[in-house]
C-alpha positions as CSV (number, residue, x, y, z in Angstrom):
1,M,22.1,-62.6,79.2
2,N,25.1,-62.6,76.9
3,K,28.5,-64.0,77.7
4,K,30.1,-60.6,77.9
5,I,27.8,-59.5,80.7
6,I,28.2,-62.8,82.6
7,T,32.0,-62.4,82.5
8,V,31.8,-58.9,83.9
9,L,29.5,-60.2,86.7
10,F,32.0,-62.9,87.7
11,L,34.7,-60.2,87.7
12,L,32.6,-58.0,89.9
13,L,32.1,-60.8,92.4
14,G,35.9,-61.2,92.6
15,I,36.4,-57.4,93.0
16,Y,33.9,-57.0,95.8
17,Q,34.8,-60.0,97.9
18,V,36.6,-59.4,101.2
19,K,39.6,-61.7,101.8
20,S,38.7,-63.8,104.8
21,Q,42.3,-64.7,105.8
22,D,43.5,-61.2,106.6
23,A,40.1,-59.4,106.7
24,T,41.5,-56.7,104.4
25,Q,38.7,-54.7,102.8
26,I,38.5,-53.7,99.2
27,V,37.0,-50.2,99.1
28,I,34.9,-49.4,96.1
29,G,33.4,-46.1,97.2
30,T,32.6,-43.7,99.9
31,K,29.4,-42.5,101.6
32,H,28.5,-38.8,101.8
33,F,25.6,-36.7,103.1
34,L,24.1,-33.5,101.9
35,R,21.4,-31.5,103.7
36,S,18.9,-30.5,101.1
37,N,17.1,-27.2,101.6
38,I,14.9,-28.0,98.6
39,L,13.7,-31.4,99.9
40,N,14.0,-30.4,103.5
41,E,15.9,-33.6,104.4
42,E,19.3,-35.1,104.5
43,R,20.2,-37.1,101.5
44,E,22.9,-39.8,101.3
45,Y,24.9,-40.5,98.2
46,W,27.8,-42.9,97.4
47,I,30.8,-42.1,95.1
48,S,33.1,-44.3,93.2
49,L,36.2,-42.6,91.7
50,P,38.1,-43.7,88.6
51,D,41.3,-45.7,89.1
52,S,43.5,-42.8,87.9
53,Y,41.8,-40.2,90.1
54,N,44.4,-40.2,92.8
55,D,47.5,-40.8,90.7
56,K,49.9,-37.9,90.8
57,E,50.4,-38.0,87.0
58,S,46.7,-37.7,86.5
59,S,46.0,-34.9,88.8
60,Y,45.2,-32.6,85.8
61,K,42.4,-34.9,84.6
62,R,38.7,-34.1,84.9
63,Y,36.0,-36.7,84.6
64,P,32.4,-36.9,83.4
65,V,29.8,-37.6,86.1
66,L,27.3,-40.5,86.0
67,I,24.4,-40.1,88.4
68,V,22.6,-43.3,89.3
69,L,19.1,-43.4,90.6
70,D,18.1,-46.2,93.0
71,G,21.7,-46.1,94.0
72,N,21.3,-48.6,96.9
73,V,20.4,-51.2,94.3
74,H,22.7,-50.3,91.3
75,F,25.9,-48.8,92.9
76,K,28.1,-52.0,92.9
77,T,27.2,-53.3,89.5
78,V,27.2,-50.0,87.7
79,S,30.5,-48.7,89.2
80,G,32.0,-52.1,88.5
81,I,31.0,-52.1,84.9
82,V,32.2,-48.5,84.4
83,N,35.5,-49.5,86.0
84,Y,35.9,-52.5,83.8
85,M,35.0,-50.6,80.6
86,S,37.2,-47.6,81.2
87,S,40.1,-48.6,83.3
88,D,43.7,-49.0,82.0
89,T,43.9,-52.2,84.1
90,Y,41.7,-54.2,81.7
91,R,42.7,-52.4,78.5
92,S,39.1,-52.3,77.3
93,R,38.8,-48.4,77.4
94,T,35.6,-48.3,75.4
95,I,34.2,-45.4,77.5
96,P,36.0,-42.6,79.3
97,E,36.7,-42.9,83.0
98,M,34.0,-41.3,85.0
99,I,32.9,-40.4,88.6
100,V,29.9,-42.6,89.6
101,V,27.5,-41.0,92.0
102,A,24.7,-43.2,93.4
103,I,21.7,-41.5,95.1
104,Q,20.2,-43.5,98.0
105,N,16.4,-43.7,98.1
106,V,14.2,-41.9,100.6
107,D,10.8,-42.0,98.8
108,R,11.2,-43.1,95.2
109,R,7.5,-42.8,94.4
110,R,7.6,-39.2,95.5
111,D,11.0,-38.3,93.9
112,Y,10.8,-40.1,90.6
113,T,7.2,-39.2,89.5
114,P,7.2,-35.9,87.6
115,D,3.4,-35.7,87.5
116,K,0.8,-35.9,90.2
117,I,-1.0,-39.3,90.0
118,I,-4.7,-39.0,90.8
119,T,-5.9,-41.9,93.0
120,V,-8.8,-42.6,95.3
121,R,-6.5,-42.4,98.3
122,E,-4.3,-39.5,98.9
123,N,-0.7,-40.0,97.7
124,N,2.6,-38.0,97.6
125,T,3.4,-38.5,93.9
126,G,4.6,-35.7,91.7
127,G,7.8,-34.6,93.4
128,G,10.0,-35.3,90.4
129,E,10.7,-31.6,89.7
130,N,11.7,-31.0,93.3
131,F,14.0,-33.9,93.2
132,L,15.6,-32.7,89.9
133,S,16.1,-29.3,91.5
134,F,17.9,-31.0,94.3
135,L,20.2,-32.8,91.8
136,E,20.9,-29.8,89.7
137,D,20.9,-26.9,92.2
138,E,22.4,-28.7,95.2
139,L,24.1,-32.0,94.5
140,I,25.9,-31.2,91.2
141,P,27.3,-27.9,92.5
142,E,28.7,-29.8,95.5
143,L,30.2,-32.4,93.3
144,D,31.8,-29.8,91.0
145,Q,33.3,-28.1,94.1
146,E,34.6,-31.2,95.8
147,Y,35.8,-33.2,92.8
148,R,37.6,-32.7,89.4
149,T,34.4,-33.0,87.4
150,E,33.9,-32.4,83.7
151,P,30.5,-30.8,82.8
152,Y,29.3,-33.9,80.9
153,R,26.7,-35.6,83.0
154,I,24.8,-38.8,82.4
155,L,21.5,-39.8,84.3
156,F,20.8,-43.5,84.7
157,G,17.4,-44.7,85.9
158,H,15.4,-47.9,86.0
159,S,11.6,-48.3,86.2
160,L,10.3,-45.1,87.9
161,G,13.9,-43.8,87.7
162,G,13.7,-44.4,84.0
163,L,10.5,-42.4,83.9
164,L,12.3,-39.5,85.6
165,A,15.3,-39.8,83.2
166,T,13.0,-39.7,80.2
167,H,11.1,-36.7,81.6
168,T,14.4,-34.9,82.2
169,Y,15.5,-35.6,78.7
170,M,12.4,-33.9,77.4
171,K,12.8,-30.7,79.4
172,E,13.9,-27.6,77.7
173,K,16.7,-27.0,80.2
174,T,18.8,-29.5,82.2
175,L,22.4,-30.0,83.3
176,F,22.4,-33.6,82.0
177,N,23.8,-34.4,78.6
178,S,22.9,-38.1,78.2
179,F,20.2,-40.5,79.6
180,I,19.9,-44.2,80.1
181,A,16.2,-45.0,80.8
182,V,15.8,-48.7,81.5
183,D,12.3,-50.1,81.2
184,P,10.8,-46.8,82.2
185,S,7.4,-47.0,83.9
186,F,5.1,-45.1,81.5
187,G,1.9,-46.4,83.2
188,T,0.7,-42.9,83.9
189,W,1.6,-41.6,80.4
190,D,-1.5,-42.3,78.4
191,S,-1.7,-41.2,74.8
192,E,-3.0,-37.7,75.7
193,T,-0.3,-37.1,78.3
194,M,2.4,-38.3,76.1
195,D,1.2,-36.1,73.2
196,K,1.3,-33.1,75.4
197,K,4.8,-33.8,76.5
198,L,5.9,-34.4,72.9
199,D,4.2,-31.2,71.7
200,S,6.2,-29.2,74.3
201,L,9.6,-30.6,73.1
202,T,12.2,-28.1,72.0
203,E,15.4,-28.5,69.9
204,Q,17.5,-28.7,73.1
205,S,16.3,-32.2,73.8
206,F,17.7,-33.4,70.4
207,E,21.2,-32.1,71.5
208,R,21.2,-34.9,74.1
209,F,21.5,-38.6,73.8
210,I,18.8,-41.0,75.1
211,Y,19.0,-44.8,75.3
212,I,15.7,-46.6,76.2
213,A,15.7,-50.3,77.1
214,T,12.5,-52.3,77.0
215,A,12.1,-55.7,78.9
216,N,9.8,-58.5,78.3
217,W,6.8,-58.3,80.7
218,G,5.1,-61.5,79.4
219,K,1.3,-60.9,79.0
220,R,1.7,-57.2,79.9
221,N,4.5,-56.8,77.4
222,I,2.6,-55.4,74.4
223,R,1.2,-52.4,76.3
224,N,4.5,-51.5,77.9
225,R,6.6,-52.0,74.9
226,D,4.2,-50.1,72.7
227,R,4.5,-47.0,74.9
228,H,8.3,-47.1,74.6
229,V,8.2,-47.6,70.9
230,R,5.6,-44.8,70.4
231,L,7.7,-42.3,72.4
232,Y,10.9,-43.2,70.5
233,E,9.3,-43.1,67.1
234,S,7.8,-39.7,67.9
235,L,11.1,-38.4,69.0
236,H,12.7,-39.7,65.8
237,S,10.0,-38.1,63.6
238,K,10.3,-34.7,65.4
239,C,14.1,-34.6,65.2
240,K,15.2,-32.6,62.1
241,G,18.4,-34.7,61.6
242,E,19.4,-38.1,62.9
243,L,18.1,-38.7,66.4
244,P,21.0,-39.1,68.9
245,G,19.5,-42.1,70.6
246,K,18.7,-45.8,70.6
247,L,15.8,-48.1,71.6
248,E,16.6,-51.7,72.4
249,Y,14.2,-54.6,73.2
250,F,15.4,-57.5,75.4
251,D,13.1,-60.5,74.8
252,S,15.1,-62.7,77.2
253,E,15.1,-60.2,80.1
254,D,12.3,-59.2,82.5
255,H,11.9,-55.9,84.4
256,S,14.2,-57.0,87.3
257,S,16.9,-58.6,85.2
258,V,17.3,-56.0,82.5
259,P,19.2,-53.2,84.3
260,I,22.7,-54.7,84.2
261,I,22.8,-55.6,80.5
262,A,20.8,-52.5,79.6
263,F,23.3,-50.2,81.4
264,H,26.2,-51.9,79.6
265,N,24.5,-51.5,76.2
266,G,23.3,-48.0,77.0
267,I,26.7,-46.6,78.1
268,S,28.2,-48.4,75.1
269,A,25.7,-46.7,72.8
270,I,26.4,-43.3,74.2
271,F,30.2,-43.6,73.7
272,E,30.1,-45.7,70.5
273,G,33.4,-45.2,68.7
274,Y,35.2,-43.8,71.7
275,G,37.2,-47.0,72.2
276,I,38.7,-47.1,68.7
277,S,41.9,-49.1,68.5
278,Y,45.1,-47.5,67.4
279,R,45.4,-50.3,64.9
280,D,42.3,-48.9,63.1
281,V,43.7,-45.4,62.7
282,D,45.5,-44.7,59.4
283,D,46.4,-41.1,59.9
284,K,46.0,-38.0,62.1
285,E,43.2,-36.4,60.1
286,K,41.0,-39.5,60.2
287,L,41.5,-39.7,63.9
288,I,40.5,-36.0,64.3
289,Q,37.4,-36.6,62.0
290,H,36.4,-39.7,64.0
291,F,36.3,-37.8,67.3
292,H,34.7,-34.8,65.7
293,A,31.8,-37.0,64.6
294,L,31.5,-38.4,68.1
295,S,31.5,-34.9,69.6
296,E,28.9,-33.7,67.1
297,R,26.6,-36.7,68.0
298,L,27.0,-36.0,71.8
299,S,27.0,-32.2,71.5
300,Y,30.2,-32.1,73.6
301,D,33.9,-31.8,72.8
302,F,35.5,-35.3,73.2
303,R,39.0,-35.2,72.0
304,P,41.1,-38.2,71.1
305,P,42.2,-39.8,74.5
306,E,45.8,-39.1,75.5
307,Y,46.7,-42.8,75.8
308,L,45.4,-43.5,72.3
309,V,47.4,-40.7,70.6
310,N,50.5,-41.8,72.6
311,Q,50.1,-45.3,71.2
312,L,49.9,-44.0,67.7
313,G,52.9,-41.8,68.2
314,Y,55.1,-44.5,69.6
315,R,54.0,-47.0,67.0
316,M,55.3,-44.6,64.3
317,L,58.3,-43.5,66.3
318,R,59.5,-47.1,66.7
319,S,59.1,-47.8,63.0
320,G,62.1,-48.4,60.8
321,N,60.7,-45.9,58.3
322,D,62.2,-42.4,58.7
323,K,59.0,-40.9,57.3
324,D,56.9,-42.6,60.0
325,K,59.3,-41.3,62.6
326,A,58.9,-37.8,61.4
327,N,55.1,-38.1,61.2
328,A,55.0,-39.4,64.8
329,L,55.8,-35.9,66.0
330,E,52.4,-34.8,64.8
331,Y,50.7,-37.1,67.3
332,F,52.8,-36.0,70.3
333,I,52.2,-32.3,69.4
334,M,48.5,-33.0,69.2
335,N,48.6,-34.4,72.8
336,V,50.3,-31.4,74.3
337,E,47.8,-29.1,72.5
338,N,44.8,-31.1,73.7
339,F,46.3,-31.8,77.2
340,P,48.5,-28.8,78.0
341,V,48.8,-29.6,81.7
342,S,49.7,-33.3,81.3
343,P,53.3,-34.0,82.3
344,N,53.2,-37.2,80.3
345,S,52.3,-35.5,77.1
346,F,55.4,-33.3,77.3
347,D,57.6,-36.2,78.4
348,S,56.5,-38.2,75.3
349,L,57.1,-35.2,73.0
350,G,60.5,-34.7,74.5
351,E,61.3,-38.4,73.7
352,A,60.1,-37.9,70.2
353,Y,62.4,-34.9,69.6
354,E,65.3,-36.9,71.2
355,V,64.8,-39.8,68.8
356,L,64.7,-37.4,65.9
357,G,67.9,-35.7,67.0
358,N,66.5,-32.3,68.0
359,T,68.3,-32.0,71.4
360,R,67.2,-28.5,72.1
361,K,63.5,-29.2,71.7
362,A,63.9,-32.5,73.6
363,I,65.3,-30.6,76.6
364,E,62.7,-27.9,76.3
365,N,59.8,-30.4,76.5
366,Y,61.4,-32.6,79.2
367,G,61.7,-29.4,81.2
368,K,58.0,-28.6,80.8
369,S,57.1,-32.1,81.9
370,L,59.3,-31.6,85.0
371,E,57.6,-28.3,85.8
372,L,54.3,-30.0,85.8
373,N,55.5,-33.0,87.7
374,P,58.6,-32.3,89.8
375,D,58.7,-36.1,90.7
376,N,59.4,-37.0,87.0
377,D,62.8,-38.6,87.5
378,N,63.0,-39.7,83.8
379,A,62.7,-36.1,82.6
380,R,65.3,-34.9,85.1
381,M,67.7,-37.7,84.0
382,K,67.1,-36.9,80.3
383,I,67.7,-33.2,80.7
384,K,71.0,-33.9,82.5
385,K,72.1,-36.4,79.9
386,L,71.1,-34.3,76.9
387,S,72.6,-31.1,78.3
388,K,76.0,-32.8,78.4
389,S,75.8,-33.8,74.8
390,E,75.1,-30.3,73.5
């Protein structure tokens, strides 16, 4: 396992420890219950919210949703990695902040198998479609109602969960946009079954992103890996353009050790390029083109993050070059266009106009910021100060 992942794991251990001296708990999520009419049972799910979710200044933000299968196993590590990779605290920001939803198991063999498995003894396999209906028709609508969600959804599954994730990716219609299938159990997908599934593929699948991780199973490795490779190469050949996806083999990881590193690499593959540094941006048009390419690949509109555009604007605003200062205005205007209910975007635009000597426009934008956030004392002070100088 590489050093980057080990570092994150040590960080997570620190995050989740409870201080013994004062017994103060560090809360990483909350438990919830939903009575499912589809499954005819109560289902438990855990939620971890982004750091910024409850900040007043971020109350306008909406967040992608990551749904984690086998949530009782993966909740702590996955939510910790997401937090580390997206939070302003660590300044990594290689992926967007997102809401992590971990589904607790009731009967994973029933819920994660999309096809009935014929065995000598009677079994309850083949409930995957019912479980997907629970996710899409009951759970996701509840999440959308209770939280500030954005309609970009990622499904993460390992083993049988990876099988269900792959099956969902191949469906004609689904509410999910991207998939991380870690060492999916394709034991029941013989050549004939896989061919039937591949033959039923539609263009909709290729508008989604899929990441497939394969672990080293020792003596059984060839058969397992071959199935993953066969599926991925078939997807690649059927896709008219470049396949939005990635297949990765982990020679040093087995079935039980691969989920952590595969999740990190999978979520990184989905959002490759999202964490571009302001130091690597030469001008506004190149920035727009960069995120346009990302949006095209993911079939979803991901605009340049507000913090990144702010960094670019302030770098130019604080330059000794008058041309740079004038060009800085373009970035701040971009932010208010992309985030029209963000008080910070208008506050920054007001500051830019103030530096450039346009007092009227500065007051106007500080005023809009104050309307969106009545607690913005900086905007209130600036309006008072600038009004006297007019």
